[in-house]
VEXPAVO-930673 format. One record per residue (C-alpha): residue in three letters; x, y, z. Coordinates in steps of 0.2 Angstrom, whole numbers. Example, Ala and Ser with C-alpha at 12.3 -4.5 7.8 and 13.67 -1.06 7.14 Angstrom:
residues 2
{Ala {62 -22 39}}
{Ser {68 -5 36}}
end
This chain:
residues 479
{Unk {102 -89 47}}
{Unk {103 -82 30}}
{Unk {120 -75 27}}
{Unk {125 -62 14}}
{Unk {143 -60 8}}
{Unk {152 -48 -2}}
{Unk {160 -50 -19}}
{Unk {177 -51 -12}}
{Unk {172 -64 1}}
{Unk {164 -74 -12}}
{Unk {179 -73 -24}}
{Unk {191 -78 -10}}
{Unk {180 -93 -6}}
{Unk {178 -99 -24}}
{Unk {197 -98 -26}}
{Unk {200 -108 -11}}
{Unk {187 -121 -16}}
{Unk {192 -122 -34}}
{Unk {210 -126 -29}}
{Unk {203 -143 -22}}
{Unk {193 -147 -37}}
{Unk {196 -152 -55}}
{Unk {196 -138 -68}}
{Unk {179 -132 -72}}
{Unk {171 -142 -58}}
{Unk {165 -127 -49}}
{Unk {156 -120 -64}}
{Unk {148 -136 -68}}
{Unk {141 -137 -51}}
{Unk {134 -119 -53}}
{Unk {127 -123 -71}}
{Unk {119 -139 -65}}
{Unk {109 -130 -51}}
{Unk {105 -116 -63}}
{Unk {98 -128 -76}}
{Unk {87 -137 -64}}
{Unk {80 -121 -57}}
{Unk {76 -115 -75}}
{Unk {68 -132 -79}}
{Unk {57 -130 -63}}
{Unk {52 -113 -69}}
{Unk {47 -120 -86}}
{Unk {37 -134 -79}}
{Unk {45 -146 -92}}
{Unk {57 -146 -107}}
{Unk {50 -151 -123}}
{Unk {42 -137 -133}}
{Unk {50 -124 -122}}
{Unk {61 -110 -128}}
{Unk {75 -102 -118}}
{Unk {86 -87 -123}}
{Unk {103 -84 -115}}
{Unk {110 -67 -114}}
{Unk {128 -70 -113}}
{Unk {142 -58 -108}}
{Unk {161 -61 -106}}
{Unk {162 -66 -88}}
{Unk {160 -82 -78}}
{Unk {141 -79 -77}}
{Unk {140 -81 -95}}
{Unk {150 -97 -94}}
{Unk {137 -103 -81}}
{Unk {123 -98 -92}}
{Unk {131 -107 -107}}
{Unk {134 -123 -98}}
{Unk {117 -123 -91}}
{Unk {110 -120 -108}}
{Unk {119 -136 -114}}
{Unk {111 -146 -101}}
{Unk {94 -139 -105}}
{Unk {97 -142 -124}}
{Unk {101 -160 -120}}
{Unk {84 -161 -110}}
{Unk {75 -155 -126}}
{Unk {73 -137 -123}}
{Unk {76 -126 -138}}
{Unk {91 -115 -132}}
{Unk {98 -100 -141}}
{Unk {113 -89 -134}}
{Unk {114 -71 -139}}
{Unk {132 -66 -137}}
{Unk {135 -49 -131}}
{Unk {154 -50 -131}}
{Unk {167 -57 -143}}
{Unk {175 -65 -128}}
{Unk {162 -76 -121}}
{Unk {167 -92 -111}}
{Unk {174 -104 -125}}
{Unk {171 -120 -116}}
{Unk {153 -116 -112}}
{Unk {150 -110 -130}}
{Unk {157 -126 -136}}
{Unk {146 -137 -124}}
{Unk {131 -127 -130}}
{Unk {134 -130 -148}}
{Unk {138 -149 -145}}
{Unk {122 -151 -136}}
{Unk {112 -144 -151}}
{Unk {110 -126 -144}}
{Unk {111 -111 -156}}
{Unk {120 -95 -154}}
{Unk {122 -78 -163}}
{Unk {129 -61 -160}}
{Unk {118 -47 -155}}
{Unk {114 -37 -171}}
{Unk {101 -26 -164}}
{Unk {86 -36 -170}}
{Unk {74 -44 -159}}
{Unk {66 -62 -160}}
{Unk {52 -67 -171}}
{Unk {44 -76 -157}}
{Unk {47 -72 -138}}
{Unk {55 -86 -128}}
{Unk {47 -93 -112}}
{Unk {62 -88 -101}}
{Unk {77 -77 -103}}
{Unk {93 -81 -93}}
{Unk {103 -66 -88}}
{Unk {121 -71 -90}}
{Unk {127 -53 -95}}
{Unk {138 -48 -80}}
{Unk {142 -56 -63}}
{Unk {145 -50 -46}}
{Unk {161 -41 -52}}
{Unk {152 -31 -65}}
{Unk {150 -12 -65}}
{Unk {133 -5 -60}}
{Unk {121 -2 -75}}
{Unk {120 -11 -92}}
{Unk {129 -6 -108}}
{Unk {118 0 -122}}
{Unk {119 -16 -132}}
{Unk {114 -27 -116}}
{Unk {100 -15 -112}}
{Unk {93 -16 -129}}
{Unk {94 -35 -130}}
{Unk {85 -37 -114}}
{Unk {72 -25 -119}}
{Unk {70 -35 -136}}
{Unk {69 -52 -128}}
{Unk {60 -48 -112}}
{Unk {49 -32 -116}}
{Unk {39 -23 -103}}
{Unk {23 -14 -105}}
{Unk {19 3 -97}}
{Unk {15 -5 -81}}
{Unk {31 -15 -80}}
{Unk {22 -32 -84}}
{Unk {30 -43 -97}}
{Unk {26 -60 -105}}
{Unk {43 -67 -103}}
{Unk {51 -73 -86}}
{Unk {69 -68 -83}}
{Unk {81 -78 -73}}
{Unk {96 -70 -66}}
{Unk {113 -79 -64}}
{Unk {119 -75 -47}}
{Unk {113 -57 -46}}
{Unk {103 -47 -58}}
{Unk {115 -39 -70}}
{Unk {118 -20 -66}}
{Unk {114 -20 -48}}
{Unk {127 -15 -35}}
{Unk {131 -32 -27}}
{Unk {139 -26 -10}}
{Unk {128 -11 -7}}
{Unk {110 -15 -12}}
{Unk {110 1 -23}}
{Unk {102 2 -40}}
{Unk {111 11 -54}}
{Unk {105 27 -62}}
{Unk {104 18 -79}}
{Unk {96 1 -84}}
{Unk {98 -15 -74}}
{Unk {90 -32 -75}}
{Unk {74 -35 -66}}
{Unk {72 -54 -63}}
{Unk {58 -65 -58}}
{Unk {70 -78 -51}}
{Unk {88 -76 -46}}
{Unk {99 -92 -45}}
{Unk {114 -89 -34}}
{Unk {128 -100 -29}}
{Unk {136 -104 -12}}
{Unk {129 -90 -2}}
{Unk {117 -75 -3}}
{Unk {124 -58 -8}}
{Unk {120 -42 0}}
{Unk {109 -36 -15}}
{Unk {98 -51 -12}}
{Unk {92 -45 5}}
{Unk {95 -26 5}}
{Unk {83 -13 -4}}
{Unk {81 -6 -16}}
{Unk {91 -20 -25}}
{Unk {81 -34 -17}}
{Unk {65 -32 -27}}
{Unk {75 -33 -43}}
{Unk {81 -51 -38}}
{Unk {63 -58 -38}}
{Unk {63 -75 -29}}
{Unk {80 -80 -24}}
{Unk {86 -99 -25}}
{Unk {102 -103 -17}}
{Unk {112 -118 -25}}
{Unk {125 -126 -13}}
{Unk {141 -128 -22}}
{Unk {152 -131 -7}}
{Unk {158 -113 -2}}
{Unk {152 -115 16}}
{Unk {168 -120 24}}
{Unk {178 -106 15}}
{Unk {167 -92 19}}
{Unk {170 -80 34}}
{Unk {156 -74 45}}
{Unk {145 -62 36}}
{Unk {141 -44 42}}
{Unk {124 -44 34}}
{Unk {112 -58 39}}
{Unk {93 -62 39}}
{Unk {86 -71 54}}
{Unk {76 -86 51}}
{Unk {62 -94 62}}
{Unk {74 -105 71}}
{Unk {86 -91 75}}
{Unk {71 -81 82}}
{Unk {65 -96 92}}
{Unk {82 -98 100}}
{Unk {82 -79 105}}
{Unk {65 -78 112}}
{Unk {64 -76 131}}
{Unk {55 -90 140}}
{Unk {49 -88 158}}
{Unk {56 -101 170}}
{Unk {45 -110 183}}
{Unk {50 -98 196}}
{Unk {46 -83 186}}
{Unk {35 -69 191}}
{Unk {29 -53 183}}
{Unk {44 -43 189}}
{Unk {57 -55 184}}
{Unk {50 -57 167}}
{Unk {53 -38 164}}
{Unk {43 -22 166}}
{Unk {41 -11 151}}
{Unk {36 7 152}}
{Unk {28 17 138}}
{Unk {29 36 136}}
{Unk {19 38 120}}
{Unk {3 46 113}}
{Unk {-4 63 116}}
{Unk {-21 72 115}}
{Unk {-18 75 97}}
{Unk {-12 57 93}}
{Unk {-20 46 106}}
{Unk {-20 31 95}}
{Unk {-1 30 94}}
{Unk {-1 28 113}}
{Unk {-14 14 112}}
{Unk {-4 5 99}}
{Unk {13 6 107}}
{Unk {5 -1 123}}
{Unk {-3 -15 112}}
{Unk {14 -19 105}}
{Unk {22 -19 123}}
{Unk {7 -29 130}}
{Unk {9 -44 118}}
{Unk {14 -55 132}}
{Unk {32 -56 131}}
{Unk {36 -45 146}}
{Unk {28 -47 163}}
{Unk {21 -30 165}}
{Unk {17 -14 156}}
{Unk {17 3 163}}
{Unk {9 18 154}}
{Unk {15 36 159}}
{Unk {9 50 148}}
{Unk {-6 61 143}}
{Unk {-21 58 156}}
{Unk {-33 57 142}}
{Unk {-23 43 134}}
{Unk {-21 34 150}}
{Unk {-40 33 152}}
{Unk {-41 25 135}}
{Unk {-26 13 138}}
{Unk {-35 7 154}}
{Unk {-51 4 145}}
{Unk {-42 -6 131}}
{Unk {-29 -14 142}}
{Unk {-34 -16 160}}
{Unk {-19 -26 164}}
{Unk {-8 -10 161}}
{Unk {-3 0 176}}
{Unk {4 17 180}}
{Unk {20 25 187}}
{Unk {34 13 194}}
{Unk {51 6 191}}
{Unk {54 -2 173}}
{Unk {67 -12 165}}
{Unk {65 -2 148}}
{Unk {56 12 140}}
{Unk {47 15 123}}
{Unk {46 33 120}}
{Unk {40 45 107}}
{Unk {26 37 97}}
{Unk {13 51 94}}
{Unk {21 61 108}}
{Unk {18 78 99}}
{Unk {26 92 109}}
{Unk {28 81 125}}
{Unk {41 70 116}}
{Unk {56 79 121}}
{Unk {52 79 140}}
{Unk {47 61 139}}
{Unk {64 56 131}}
{Unk {73 66 144}}
{Unk {63 57 158}}
{Unk {67 40 151}}
{Unk {85 43 148}}
{Unk {87 49 166}}
{Unk {82 31 172}}
{Unk {97 24 162}}
{Unk {88 8 157}}
{Unk {87 2 139}}
{Unk {75 12 128}}
{Unk {66 13 111}}
{Unk {66 30 103}}
{Unk {52 32 90}}
{Unk {44 45 80}}
{Unk {43 63 88}}
{Unk {56 58 101}}
{Unk {69 56 87}}
{Unk {70 74 84}}
{Unk {76 77 102}}
{Unk {91 66 101}}
{Unk {109 70 104}}
{Unk {123 61 95}}
{Unk {128 49 103}}
{Unk {114 44 114}}
{Unk {118 49 132}}
{Unk {109 52 148}}
{Unk {111 70 156}}
{Unk {126 65 166}}
{Unk {135 59 150}}
{Unk {133 40 154}}
{Unk {129 29 139}}
{Unk {111 22 138}}
{Unk {107 6 128}}
{Unk {94 11 115}}
{Unk {86 6 99}}
{Unk {81 20 87}}
{Unk {66 16 75}}
{Unk {66 29 61}}
{Unk {58 27 44}}
{Unk {68 34 29}}
{Unk {62 52 31}}
{Unk {66 52 50}}
{Unk {83 44 47}}
{Unk {87 58 34}}
{Unk {83 71 47}}
{Unk {94 63 60}}
{Unk {109 63 47}}
{Unk {105 80 38}}
{Unk {103 72 21}}
{Unk {88 70 9}}
{Unk {76 56 11}}
{Unk {79 51 -7}}
{Unk {97 48 -3}}
{Unk {93 36 11}}
{Unk {80 27 1}}
{Unk {93 24 -13}}
{Unk {107 18 -1}}
{Unk {99 11 14}}
{Unk {113 0 21}}
{Unk {126 14 21}}
{Unk {114 26 29}}
{Unk {108 14 43}}
{Unk {126 10 47}}
{Unk {131 28 47}}
{Unk {117 33 59}}
{Unk {122 18 71}}
{Unk {140 24 71}}
{Unk {135 42 74}}
{Unk {123 39 88}}
{Unk {133 24 95}}
{Unk {117 14 96}}
{Unk {107 1 87}}
{Unk {96 9 73}}
{Unk {81 0 66}}
{Unk {78 8 49}}
{Unk {60 3 45}}
{Unk {55 -2 27}}
{Unk {49 -17 16}}
{Unk {66 -25 21}}
{Unk {69 -16 38}}
{Unk {88 -15 43}}
{Unk {94 -17 61}}
{Unk {112 -9 61}}
{Unk {124 -11 75}}
{Unk {137 2 78}}
{Unk {151 -11 74}}
{Unk {144 -12 56}}
{Unk {134 -28 58}}
{Unk {117 -28 50}}
{Unk {102 -39 52}}
{Unk {89 -38 38}}
{Unk {71 -42 41}}
{Unk {62 -51 27}}
{Unk {46 -55 35}}
{Unk {30 -46 33}}
{Unk {18 -42 18}}
{Unk {16 -26 9}}
{Unk {-1 -24 18}}
{Unk {10 -20 33}}
{Unk {12 -2 26}}
{Unk {-2 5 37}}
{Unk {-4 19 49}}
{Unk {1 14 67}}
{Unk {11 -1 63}}
{Unk {27 7 68}}
{Unk {20 11 85}}
{Unk {16 -7 88}}
{Unk {34 -11 83}}
{Unk {41 1 95}}
{Unk {31 -6 109}}
{Unk {36 -24 105}}
{Unk {54 -20 104}}
{Unk {53 -11 121}}
{Unk {45 -27 128}}
{Unk {59 -37 122}}
{Unk {72 -25 130}}
{Unk {63 -27 146}}
{Unk {65 -46 146}}
{Unk {84 -44 145}}
{Unk {88 -45 126}}
{Unk {101 -33 121}}
{Unk {96 -19 109}}
{Unk {103 -28 93}}
{Unk {94 -44 97}}
{Unk {78 -35 103}}
{Unk {77 -25 87}}
{Unk {80 -40 76}}
{Unk {68 -51 85}}
{Unk {55 -38 86}}
{Unk {56 -34 68}}
{Unk {54 -52 63}}
{Unk {39 -55 75}}
{Unk {31 -39 69}}
{Unk {32 -45 51}}
{Unk {27 -63 54}}
{Unk {12 -57 64}}
{Unk {7 -46 50}}
{Unk {8 -60 38}}
{Unk {-2 -71 50}}
{Unk {-15 -58 52}}
{Unk {-16 -53 34}}
{Unk {-19 -70 26}}
{Unk {-16 -61 10}}
{Unk {-27 -46 13}}
{Unk {-28 -29 21}}
{Unk {-24 -27 40}}
{Unk {-23 -13 52}}
{Unk {-10 -10 65}}
{Unk {-20 -17 80}}
{Unk {-22 -34 70}}
{Unk {-3 -35 70}}
{Unk {-2 -33 89}}
{Unk {-16 -46 92}}
{Unk {-7 -59 81}}
{Unk {10 -58 90}}
{Unk {5 -71 103}}
{Unk {0 -84 90}}
{Unk {16 -82 81}}
{Unk {26 -84 97}}
{Unk {16 -100 101}}
{Unk {20 -107 84}}
{Unk {39 -104 86}}
{Unk {39 -112 103}}
{Unk {28 -127 98}}
end
């Protein structure tokens, strides 16, 4: 499991660890990991040029000590000092190793370096960059109109200027890294959009913080976590004990949504799928999925995908059964907060909105949700007292108690019509097997993204490809 800790948690852990080490040992561990990551990116040392953009904090010290190691390896290293109060020992080490330094005077380099190391501010820095820092970054790592640049940028711990604990981006300038080298644990900004893309690839250096860190509220499941949660039928299992998932989705206007929700539900994880809905969709479901049956008892429902004007009635009918359910698409508009059956009883549920739908649920603007996804996903989970799966490049699964699981699987090709319908059916099937809503949503999201990666092979896909690939992904996890 990839855990992401907050600034305060990291600071406390660093202080606890540092108290057991010699002075400066913790920074040396971080600097060594940083230097070797930069060497790996450079592909060698001699003839390479590295510029360090150095601020006043500990990140600047990490950059300077790493620069000293790089200089000793033969890299031409120059530190551009953006503060009069940089880390004194780090600067002395760089000079002793043959590195150069200068203050920022507003003039750029005669020749661009191979790598720029962002040691401007650390996890305690304020969002955004000061004008001098933004100008120096633009001079040493210039971007063209498309955002491309000839210089690779390595961020120390987090890209300077992003909001570490929220995943937000500032209104002003911030660093956009190709590689972020972080220490001890991931930070929230490494996993949560919109900050995550600014981190580029993230390389974690173990500096010994683990025993001093508390459990994290924001995590990303990895393959072994998903494998451990996956339902496995026992020798005595039959189709009913494996779980029956019902699908109330699709309409005459959107028949494909019903087909795709059924395809996700019929990926083999549950023992049986029942379809209840528009008769014209039912005929197409039976043709495409002859194993799907009709009305009967279920252990979960998936409701709303392509439901059109029948979605409200479908949601009420599903809630009346008081079994766990997935509420998707049109059905989200008919929700009360919190999610309850007509008699007031609580019903376990997973809501699966995209940013626009979540904005409607909360009465805010879509742009606000996209800018602060972690906060709004948590707000919705608390308001509706249920699990919320906010769909996006890094989907968030938020529990009412504040825990969040971030999904990091899936290619950009997954942004295709109908993919959310498949996801809704897949999560519904996992609910039917007995997984609780938080686990079902997180496992379903992970499998959905992994299936898309498998089906894509680096190229375009359609939603039905994703449903078809789920079984292969599960087989590989269980092998």
